[in-house]
N, C-alpha and C positions, 0 to 999 in steps of 0.2 A: 578299848577300841577308840581310836581318834575320831573326832567328829569330822564328817565329810564336808568339804567345801561346798558352798551353794553353787548350783549350776543353773544356767539360764539358756533360753533358746532365742536365737536371732535369725531373721530372714532378710535378705537383701533383694530389693525390687530391681528388675531389669530396666535400664534406661531406654527410652525410645530411640530407635535407629542406632542402637549400640553396635559397634563393630570394632574389632581389634585394629590397632595401629596408632598408638599414642597415649600419653597420659592425660588424665582428666584434671589433675591438680598439679601443684608444684613438684619439681624434681629435686630430690635430696642427695642422690648417689649417682656417680658416674664411674665407669671402669672401661679401659680400652684393651682390646686384644689385637695387637699389631700383627701377629702372625696370620690371623684369619680375617683381618680388616673388619672387625665387629666392634661396635660401641654398645655397651650395656648401660641401662639407666634404671634407677629405682625411684618411684614416685610416692607422693603422699596418698595416692589412691590404692596403695598396696600392690601395684603392678610392677613387674620387672619386664622391660622391653629390650629386645635385641635389634640393632640396626646395622645394615650392610653399608659400609662407607667406601669411598674410592680408595682402592688398594694402592694406587700410585701416590696418594697423599701421605700414607703412613708406611710405605715400603721401607724396610731397613736398608735397602741398597741405595736409597736416595740420600741426599745430604740431610743430616739430622735437623738442621735449622735453615730454612730457605731465606732468601733475601726478601726485602719488603717489595712485593710485586703489586702492580696496579690491580685493584680489586675487580674492576670491570672485566679485565682479561681473565682473571682467575675464575670468575663465575661462569664464564663461557667455556673454560677449558676443563673443569673438573666435573665428574659425574655426580648427580644428586644422590643424597642419602636415601636408601630404601628401607622400608619396614621389613623385618625378617620374621620375628615371632615374639609372642609375649605370654606371660602367665600371671594369673591372680595369685601371687604368692602369699599375701597377708591380708588381714582384715582391717589393718590400721596403717599408719604412716610407715614407710620404709625410710629409715634414717641413714643407712649406709650399706654399700655393697662392696664386695671384693672378689677377685678371680682366684681360683686355686686349681691344683692338679692339671698343670699344663694348659690352663685356660679352658678346661673342659667343664668346670663347675663354677657356678655363681652362688656365692654365699651372701645372704641378706639378713640385716638386723632390723627389727621392727618394734614399734610401740605396742604391738599385740603380745609382747614379752617373748617372742619366739625368734630363734635363729634357724634359718632354713637353707637347704641346699637344692639347687636346681641344675639339672644337666641338660642344657638346651640342645646338645648335639646327639642325644640319645635317640635311638630309632623308635623306642616305645613312647617317647615324649610323656613321661610320667609327670604327675604333679610334684611340686617341690616337697621334699621330705624334711621333716623337723629333726634337726640334729641336736638342739639344745633349747633350754628355756630358762629365763631369768625370772625374778620375782617382781620386776618393774621394767619400765621401758628400756629396750636395748638401743644404745645410742651409736655404737661404733663396732666395726669388725675389721680385723687385719690378719694377714698371713705373711710369713717370712719370705717365702719364694714359691715358685710353681712346682717344686719337687717335694714339698712337705705334705704330710697327710693329716695335718691338724690346722685349726684356725682359732684365733683368740677373739673374744667379744667382751665388751664392757657396757654397763648400764647404770641406771639410776638406783639400782639396788646395792650400789657400792661393792660390786663384785666383778672380778675378771675371771672368765672361764676359758679353758682350752678344750675344744671339742674335737672328737675324732671324726674325720670326714667319711670314714667307712661305716659310720653308724654305731660306733662303740660307746657313744655317750660322753660324759664328762671325763676328761683326762687330768685336769688340774683346776683347782679353785683357789683364788687369791682374794683375800679380804682387804679392801682399800679404804675402809672407813676413816673419816677425817680424825686427826689427832685431837683438835680442840672442839670442832663442831662435827659430829658424826655425819650429819646430813650432807655436809659439803664434800664428802668423799665420793660423790657420784662421778662416774667416768664418762667424759664427753669426747675424749680423744685418745687414740691408741695407735701405737706403731710397734712392730716386733721384728727381731732378727733371730737367728738361732741361738745367740748368746745373751740377748738383752731384750727386755720388754719395757716400753716407756708409756706412761699414762698421765693424763691431766684432766682437770675438771674445775668446778667452782671454788675449790680450796686454793687455787692459784699456785699450787705446788706441783712440780714435775717429779714423779716417782719412778724409779727404775727397779725392775724385778728380774729375777732369774727364771726364765720360762721352763727350766727343767725341774726346779725344786719349789718355785713359788715364793722364795725368800726375797726380802727387799735388799737391794744392793746399796742404793743411796737415794737422796732426794735433792732437788734443786729449788731454792726459794729465790724469787726475784720478781715474778709477775704480780700485778696488783689487781687482776680481774680474771675472769673465767678463761681457762685454756681451751681453745676450740680445735686446734689441730696440732699433730706431732709427727715429725719425721726422724728416722734414725738412719745413719749411713750404714753401708754394708759391713764395714769393719767393726761397727758398734762402739766407736770411741767419740762420736759426735751426735748430739741431739739438737734438733731445731723445733721450736715451738711457736705457735701463733696464738695471740690472746686478744680478748676484748679490750685490753688496755691500749690497743692500737700499735703494739710492737711485735716484732719477730725477734726472738732471742736464740742465740747459738751457744750451746753448752758443751764444755769439754768433760767427758766422762773421766779421763785420767786426771785432769786437774781438779775436777769436782766443783767447778764454778762456771759462771756465765762469762763468755769470752767477748761476745758482741751483742749489742742491742740495735736492731735495725728499725728505722722509723720512717720508711718510705710511705706508709699509709697514714691517713688522717682520720680513720674510722676503725671500728672493731674488725679485726682480721679473722675471717671465718675459715679459710681453707688454704692448705699448702699442698703442693704436688711437685715431684721431681722424678725424672727417669734416670738421673745420673747416680751411680753408686756412691760418689763422694759428695753429692748434693751441691755440686759446683754451679749448676743451673737449676733454679727452682722458680715456681710460679706461685703467686699468692693473690687472694681476692678478699674484698672486704664488704662491709654492710652497705656502703654507698654504691656498690656495683663496679668499682675499679678493679681491673685485672692488671697485675704487674708481673713482668719477667725480670729476674735478677740474675746476672752473670758475674761470678766472682772468680772465674778461672784466671790463673796467673797472678793472683794477688798475694800468694804465699802467706796466707793466713791473715793478711791485712784487708778485712772485708770492707773497710771504709773506701778502699780504692776500686771497688767493684762498680758495675754498671747496672742501674735499675731503671727500667723503661716502662712507661704507662702504655700498655698495648691496646686495651679496649675499655669501654665504659658501658655497662649495662644499665637498664632503667630501674632494676631492683637489685637487692643484695644478692651477691653470688654465694650460694651455699656450697658449691663444689666446682673445682676447675681441674681439668685433665688436659694433657697435651701429648701429641705424637706426630713426628715428622713435621709437616708444614702447617698443622692445624692445632687450634686450641678450642676446646668445648667448655661451655659454661652452663651451669644449672642454677635456676632461680626459683622464686615462688610461683612462677608461671608454668603452664603445662608444656611449653615449648623449650627446645634446646637450641642454643645458638653456636654456630661454628665460626671461628675467627681465623684470619690469616696470621701465622706466626711471624715473629720478627727475628731476623738473623743478627745477632749481636757480634758476630765474628767478622763478616765481610762487609757489612753495611758501613757506609760513610758516616762518620761521626762529626759533630761540630768541631771547628778548629780549636776552640778553647779546650774541649775535652781531649782532643788529640795532643795538644801541648801538655796538658796535665798528665796523660798517660806516658808521654815521651819523657817527661821529667822524672817520673817514677822509674821508668826503665833505665835511664841513664844513671840514676842515683844508686842503683844496685849493681853489684859486681856479679851478675849472672845473666844468662841469655834471656832474651825477650820471652815474656810469658804468653804473648798472643800467638797462638799457632796460626800458621798460614794455611788457608783453605782455598781450594780452587773455586773460582766464581762460577755459579751455575750459568748455563747458556741463557741468553735473553729469551723471554717468552714473547713471540710475535714482535720482536725488536724493541720491546718496552721493558725497561728494568730500572726501578727506583732503588737507589742505594743509600740515600741519605736519611738519617733520623733527625727530626727537628729537635733543637735544644729545649723547646718547651715540653717535649715528651720525656725528657730525662729527669728522673726524680733524685732527690738527695737521699742517699741510701741510709744515712744515719746523721745524728746531730753533730758528730765529730768529723764528718766527711768534709773535705775542702772543696769538693765540686759536686754539683754546681753551687756557686756561692749564694748565700742567703741575702736577701735584700732588706734594707731597713725601710722605715716608713716614708723616706724621701725618695725611695727607688734606687738608692746607691748600695753598693756592696757593703755588707757589714764587716766588721773586723773579726768576726768569729772565725777561728782557725788561723788568724794572723797574730803577730805579736802586738801587745798593747801594754800600756802602763798599768801599774798596779792599782792606781787610784781611778782608772778610767771605768766609767759605767757603760756597759754595752746595752744598746737599745734592743728591745724584743724584735726578733726576726719576723718578717711577714711571711705567712704560709701562702705560698703561691699555688694556684690551682693548675695542675698539669693538664696538658692537652693530649689525650690519648691518640695514638697513631690511627686507630680505626674508630670511626664513629658509628658505622653500621656493620652488622655481621655479614660474613660471606654467604652463609646459608642458615636458614631457620628450619629446624625439624619441628613441624607443627604438631601440637597436641590436640586434644578434644576438649569438649566442655563438660565440666563437672559441677555438682551441686555444692553451693557454698552457704546457703541460708534456708531456713524452713520455718513454717508456722503451723502448728497443730490446731485445727479448728475445734469448735465447741463440741461437735458430735464425736470427736476423737476417732472417727473412722476415715476422715479425709485430712490431707495435709497439703499445704502450698509450699513450693520450693522455688528457689532462685538459683540459676546456674551462672557460670562465669561469663556467658554470653549476654546476660541480662534478661533471659527468658523466664517467665513465670509459668509454672505447670502445677495442675491440680491432680492429686493422686488418691486412689482408693486403697486404703491399707488392708482391707479384707480381701478384695479381689486381686490385689498385688499388681495393679496396672494403672497407668495414667488415665485421667478422665478428660481433661480439657487443657488446652494451651491458651494462655492469655498474651503471648507475645512479649515484647520488650516493654514491661511496665514495672512500676514500683510495687514491691510486695505489699507494702502498707496500704496502697490504694485498692488492691484487688481483694484483700481480706474482708473488709466490711460488706462487699458486694455479695459474697457467697456464704458468709458465716450465718449460722442459725442460732436461735435462742434455745440452747440446750445446756444441761449440766450432766455430764457423764463421768462416772468414776474413772480415775486414771488406771489404765490397764496395760499401757506400753509406753516406751520412751523412744524418741527418734534421734538418730545420729547421722549426720552428713559430713563428718570429719574426713571420710575417705573419698568424698565426691559422689558417693552413691547414697541412696535412701535405705537406711538400715533400721529395722524395727526390732526392738529388744523386748523380750517377754521375761519377766521375773516371776518366780513361783509365788511370791507373797502378795502380788496384786494383779496378775494377768487374768484372773477369773472374777474380778470385781465388777466389770462393766457389762451391762446388758442393754439390749434394745428390743422394742416390741416387734413382733413378727409382722404386724399389719403395716409397718413402715418400710418393709422390704419390697424391692422390685426384682422379681425373679423371672428367669427365662422360662422355666417350667413351673406350672402352678402346683402348690403344695398346700394340703389342708392342715391348718393349724387350729389349736384350741383358742377359745376366746381369750384375748389379752395375753397370749403366750409370749414369753420373753426368750430371746436368744442370747446366750452367753458368748460374748465376742471372742474371748481368749480360747475357749474350747472350740468354737467354730473354726477359727483359722488354723489351729493346731490339727484339727481333724483332717483337713485336706492338704496341709503341708506334708503330713506323714501318711497320706492315703495309701500309697503303694507299700509303705512299711506295714500298715495294718493288714493289707491283702496278703503280704508275705507271711505275717505271723499267723493269720487264719489258715493259710495253706499248711504251715508247719504244725499247727495245732491239730488239724485234721489228720495229718500223717501220724502224729504221735498217738492220737486216740484210736486210729485204725489198728495200730499194733496192739493196743490194750484190748480192743474189742475182738480181735481175731479168735481167741479161744472160745469166747461165748458164741460167736457167729458159727464156728465149726460145730459147737455143741447143738445149736439150733438146727443146723443142717442135718446132723446125724439124727436128731429127734424126728425130723420130718421123714427121713428114710425109714425109721423104725417106729411107727406109730404105736401108742400104748394099746393094750388089749381091753382095758376098761377105762371109761370116761367118768370122772368125778363131776357131780352136778354142782356148779358154783352157786353161791348165795345170790339173792336178788341184787340187781345193780344198785350201787350206792349204799348197800347195807353194811353197817359196822356194829360191832357189839356195843351195847349201851355203855357209854363212858361219860360220867358227869362232866359238864362244862365243855363238851366237844360238839362240833357240828358234823353231821354225816357228810362224807365225801365219796365221790366215785372211786372205786377200787380201794377204798379204805384209806388211801394215803395221797394219791395223785389228784391234782386239780382236773376238772373237766376241760376239754379243749376250748380255747377261747380265740376269738378273732379280734383284731383291733377295733373293729366297728361295734361289735356286740359287747365287749368287755365293759364299756362305759355304762350301759343300761342294766346289765345283769349283776353288777357288783353290789355288795352290801357293806355297811360301814365297818363291820367287824372282821372282814376276811383278812387272812394274813398274806403277807407278801414274801416273807422269808422262805428260802428253799428248804430249810431244815425244820421239821416239826418237833415240837417239844413233846415228850412223853413216849417217843418212839426211839428205838435203839439204832435204827438204820436211817441215816440221812438220805433224803431223796432230792436230787437236784432238779430244778425246773428245766424244762426244755428250752432250747434257744428262743423259741417264740415267746414262751412264758416270761423268760428273763427280760426280753426286749420290751414286752408289754408292761412288765412291772416297772420299767424305767421310763418309758415314753408316755404311757397312758396313766399318768398320775393324776391326782386332783388338779383341776385347772389352776394355772399360775395366779389367776386373779384371786383365788381363795387364799393362797399363801401370801398374797400381798398384804393382807390385813394382819399386821402385827405379828408376822412370822417370817422366817427366812425362806427364800425361794430356792436356795441351793442346799442340798443335803450332802453330807459326806458320810462315808462308810463308818467313820469313827464316832459319829454323833448318834446317840440312841434315837431310833425312830419308832413311831407307833406302828402297830400292825394295821395294814390297809390294803385294799385291792386297787387295781388300776381304775382310774376314772370314777371315783366314788361320787355319786350324784346325791347330794344331801336332800335335794327337793324330792327326788323319787323315794328315798327312804322315809321322808316325812309323810308323803301321801300314803305309803303302804303301812305306816305305823298307826298305832292306836293313840291319837294325839289328845293332849289335855290342854285346856286353856291356861293362859298364864295365871289366872286367878286360882284355878284348881291346883296348879303347881305350888303356888304360895301357901295355900291352906294345907295341902298334904305333904308339905316338905318334911316336917318332923316325922310324920307317919311313914313316909318312904324311907327315911333314914333308919327308923327302928326296924322296919321289915326287910331292909336291904340284905343283912347277913343271913336272914332266914331263907330268903328267896334266891340267894346266890347260887346254890347248888342246882336248883330247879330251873332257873332262868337260862335261856340260851343267850349267847353273847350278842345276838342280833336283836334283843328286846329293845324296842324303840323308846326314846325319851321324847316327851312332848315338848319340852322347853328347847328352843332353838340353840341356846347357849350350850346346853349339855350335848345336843346333837352334834354341833360343830366341834366341840371339844373331843367328842368321840372320833370325829373324822381326822382331827389333827393329833390324835393320840395322847389325850390327857392320861397321865398315869393314875390319877385319882378316880376317874369316872369310867374308863373303858378298859376292857381286858381282851387280849387277843383270843381268837377262836381256837388257837392251838395251845392255849394254856388251860390247864385243868382248874376247876374251881376250888378244889380242896387245897389245903396248905401243906399236906405231906409231900407231894411231888416237888415242892420248892427245895426241900433238903436234897432230893435226888439231883435236881438241876444244879445245885451249888457244887455237889461233888463232881458232876459231869464237867462243870466249868473248870474245876481244879484239874481234872484229868486232861481236859483239852489244853489248858494252859501249860501243864507240865510237858505234854507232848510237843507243843510248839517250841518249847525251850530246847528240846532234844535236837531239833533240826534247824539250822540257821540258813538264812537266805541272803544272797548278796544285796547290798544296798545300792542297786542300780536298776536299770530297765529289765535286765535279765532276772532280777529277784522277783518281779511280778510274774514272769513266766514260770519260775520255779515254784512259786506258791500255787499257781493254777495246776501244774502237773502234780504237785504233792497232793492236792485235793483229788485229782483223778486217781492217783494210786491208792489213797485212803478209801475212796468209794469202791474201787475194785476189790479191795481186801474185805471191806465190811459188807458189800452187797455184790458178790461175784456174778449174780444172775441178772444184773441190770446193765444196760448199755450205758457207757460213759458218754454223756452229752457235753457239748462245748460250754465253757464258762466265759468265753470271750464275747463281750457284748458292747461293741462300739456304738456310738451314737447314730441314730437313724436320721434320714433326711428331714423328717418333720421336727427334729430337735436341732439339727445342724444342717440347713439346706445345702444342697450340692453346690460346690464351687469348682470351677475349672481354672485352676491356677496355671500361670505360664510355667512350662516345664523347666525353664532356665532359672527360676527363682532359687537363689542360694539359701540353703538351710545350714545353720551353724549352731553347734553346741559348745558352750564356753563354761569355764570354771572360774569362780571368783578367787582372786589372790590378793595379797596385801597391796600390790602395786597396780592392779587392774584386773582384766579378764584374759585368761589364757584359752586359746582355741584347742578344743579336744577333737572336734569332728567338723568337717565341712563337706557338703554335698549339694545336690539340687533336688527339687521336687521329683524329678525323673529318676534319680539314682538312689533315693533312700531305701527302696526295696532291695536293691542289690547290696546295699551296705548294712543289711539287717544285723549281721554278726558284730560289726563295729558299734552300731548304735546300741545293741543289747549290752555291750560291755561298758560303753562310755556314757550312755544316756542316763538321765536321772530317773529315779524310781517314780516320782510323781508324774512324769511324762507317760510312763507305761500304764499307770492307773487311769490316766485321762483317756488314752487312746484305746486300751484294751478292755477296761472295766467301766468306762464312762463315769468316773467319779473324780471329783476335784478335791484339793486339799481343804480341810475344815477351816472355816473362818466365821466369826460372828457377823451377822448382818448389820448394816448401817441403818439406823432408825432416825426418823424426823418427827419431832413433837409439834403438835398444833392444837388450837382450841377453836371451837365453832360457836358462832353467835348468829341469831337471826338479824337480817338487815332492818334496822330501825324498828325492831320488834314487830314487824309485819307478820311474822310466822311464829308458830309455837317454838319455845326454846327446847333444847334437848339436854339441858344441864342435869346432872345426876342429883339424886335426893340429898347427898352429902355436900353438894356444891362443887364437886370435882369434875370439871369438864375437860381435863387435859387428856389428849389422845396422842398416840404415836403409831407410826406404821413404817413399812419398808420405804426406803427413799425412792423407789420406782413406782409407788402407788400413784395412779392417775386421778385427775380431778373428778372424772365421771364416777369413780368408785366412791369418792367421798360424798358425792351427791346421792348415790344409791344408799349410802348409810344414813344420810339425812332424811331421805324419803321414807325409809323404813321406820324412822323414829317419829316423824311428824305426820305421815300419811300412809300407814300400813295398808297394803292391798289385800283384799280377801283372796284366799287361795282357791283356785279352781279345781274342783274335784274331777277326777277322771285320769286317764292315762297321760303320761308325759313321755316325751321322746321325740324321735325324728318325725313321727307322723302326727304329733299332737298339734292342735291349732293354737294360734297365738291368742293370748288373753284379750278380752274385749271389755269395754265399759258398759254402763247401763244403756247406752244408745246403740250398742252393737258395733261401735267403732273400735279399731285396735287401740289398746291402751298405750299411752305415751311412756317412754322410758324416762327415768328420773332426770337424765341430762337434757331431755327435751322440754321440760317445764320448770326446771330449777337452774339457777345460776349461782356461781361461786365467785366471790370478790376477795381481793387482798390489796390493801392500800388503795381502795377505791378503783381498782383495775379489774375488769372482767377477765377471768381466767379461761383459756381454751380447755375443752374437755379432755384433750389428750396430754395436757401438761402434767409432768410428774412433780412429786414433792421436792425432789432435788433441784429441778429447774426453777420451781417456784421460790425456793429459799435463795438460790443464787442470783436470780435475775429480777425478781419482783419484791420479795420481802427484804432481801439484802441485810439481814441481821442475824444475830446469834441466839436470840431468845426464841421462845415458842412462837410459831407462826399464828397470827390472828386471822381467821377466815370468817366471812359473813356469807350466809346463804340467802337467796332471794328467789321469789317466784316471778316468772316472766309473763304470767297471765294466760298461758295456753291451757292451764288446768286449774280448776278451782280447788283450793286446799281449805278444808273446813278448819276454823279456829274454835276450839272447844270453849264453851262458856264455863264460868266458875262453878256452876252447879254440876255441869257435866263432868268437869274435872273432879269434883268431890265425889260424884257417884261412881266414877270409874277409877277412883284413886288407886285401888289395889292393882288393877291391870296396868295403869300408867306407871305405878311404882315398880312393878315387876319389869316393865320394859326399860324404864330409866335405870333401874339397878343394873340391868345387863350392860347398859352403856357405861355406867360408872365402873362396873367390874372390868370392862375392857381396859379403861385407863389404868386401874390399879393393878390388874393382873399383868398388863403389859410391862409395867415397871418392875414387877417381881419375877415373872416367869417367861416373858418374851413371847413364845410361840402360842400360848394359850389365850393371850389377850386378844380382844377384838373379834372373837368368833362370831358375835352377832352381826358385825358388819359384813362378814362374808356371806351371811344368809341373804343380805340385800342384793347380792350379785345374781 
């Protein structure tokens, strides 16, 4: 089975005051529908827009090319362009668009690897449908005419595909890899007829293909740079290409060579357009913004005698030009589209010199004049300009005789005239043309899009800059803008609002489409956390002390909140069908009560089994509530829903399942040299919700550290003898052992559900083999639906093995005290993408409001890890990131905590706070006597000898790094990044602030209590050593200080 491509989740935040009606970034594609007077545009924001234009300007009944009319009169006489409709077709740049099927369909090619079809005239106004996909950016799309049912597309994957517009998929594939350099075979330009398909790209070679078979017909070599645009005439015997080498070449298919090289441009030529079947009139645009109209009618193949006119000058490079009737539209890197008045090269008055030149051409040929006579249009308001300035006429090629080139003295050069063989011609001066139009007749305004961003240190907020120069602050978790800073420099605003934090990378930001897109990758989206006490919530939520919130899980939980609700509803319906027979059986039993009643055993009674703890009903846990579970739990209670030693697995109730996940030991205890996030694949110790180690210590028979040291060997010898007789909840006096039990040390603790004898181990091994073999019998899909299939398979197995038990749900989404409730904007877009060799391909796109309706699609296309996060509240396994540090007293004013062997190197989770390190120090140098009595919600706070409340360690101790006092809430990650700023172990110094007197032991006292001190110090040493070896078991003594 092939390895599935990695999938990722993206969400797009809504821009403030967003409304349809224009692009937010530059426009790359234009297409004109003359029949319906509609202009289509495709932009870098992934949007396709439709515009209603003045029908009189493009009506086929009018003269195809109007005279040069005064622009002031034109502006008042024509109707303004109106926005019609738009669609968010793609998530990345749209590089090209084309009309098909009698102008009823718009085909778009995008950098998101997709080719999509949009039917803007449909009554149902469906979203664009994907008809094809490349392995890299799709750069161009073309269709032979409006009657065909297929379209061709080319991209950077060096492939040309023919796609069926009816949804039939790929009709033909052509590999256009470069002959010498494979990578240069990318397709940047494409044109197609029924008989020939022409392509060009960085290889600078024009290739011709048969669109029916995909076989290569021929190739044309002559350009010296990237080919940016291609046109093919209707008969298929002539090809016109525009290149970055500043030339336009005309190729003869029958002759197999270049016939003409046109040099009217002085910059890279980006676009070609023609409405004429024989390409006798065409438009071209270049990187400098110059728009040129060229008319070669009547030249009888001698294109040097044609007329090339500079029509307009844009401020930016023109990526696309189209024309219809009296108008020319240009697209640039700006979000607006300009409309220019067309130039009539037929009836307009030309300069006398050009007239004489055309007359000499006509008289030298024994054929009738090539210039057709066309009736002059009636004057508009009595004003009609008919003359084209000589400065606007361009020299069509280097071999053209008009207009003559000038030498450096301003005189006509002899180029094109007779000269002596020994005469050296001076270099001609490139004269700058004066375009006929300096300003557009109309500008179709766009909107403002994001062009720049800065992710702040907390990685929850981001600054953006839009095309209007406005700076905006966003909240990535709540998916909304926070504050606007107006028109300012992004670099000036950033230091004002940035914070001193170091948070693990959990997302990436993309503004290439003009919107703020947040991308979540499965390998790191669960790495970042924040402390719950840093949140500002609308509704108060009770959190555990120092509880941390996983940012990736938090935002995913509410992006797909409606999907979770839908899956819970489907799960209830599925289980209801499974439970129907049992419910009927119970109903029948109530109607027919038994004649005799069996006396049940006493509650909680179970037959004596070595190594097990009595439980209510023999198997089930007693009911628990979230509040009481914390105080009533014991260190050895199991959390797993299946009990070893029993043949019938018993699932936890939904409440138990949720409590087992939410009411875990406090996160601050896991901070100490252990990972705070568990995965289902990582072996975890048996434990109950909210194990309170202090409570278990007070209820246990405690031993002093000295007694532990003396009786160590004795305990070791008698351990095996007492194993069968001891209950798993037998307390350990030593804190290190107690905490290891809480964190599940395999050496010291045993689950209460595991028998003490060694014989059942063989049975369990066989059971594992049986379970493993049964899992191999049934395979599950490697997607979101596979998680649901596993759940339902467990339901079915439970129903077979225990038909008298109600099947309870196993869906356990995270609760509000784990992921606080977020009210995300309903229009926030949610996208599922798949990684490919050339980028990311879109698999699904919806919104926060529609993910529930699209449950079937998400189940099929969504990744499996997403299902586990949403439905099971589990994240992919990953080793925690640790930070190493050493502790020293400040100027030896306090006792050291160095281990007996001299090893004082410690390490802990990167999110460990300074106040927890101070708690560890306080336990080592100033252990507090434990107060006997009850603990819990009603217990009074500990007091000192004066009856005053005892100070917490962070209130009378301080921690320094590089002589800088550290805030109590600073994490180790922030400390390393912004204070220590190095790669070695962090050196920390602890110091008393004088609020509490800390006794410094005398030499004699140290000698007298050496055994106790050694025991405590050894624990600290063991922390550092075990941490390096075992990870989660190290630093357990530090957790006791919490």
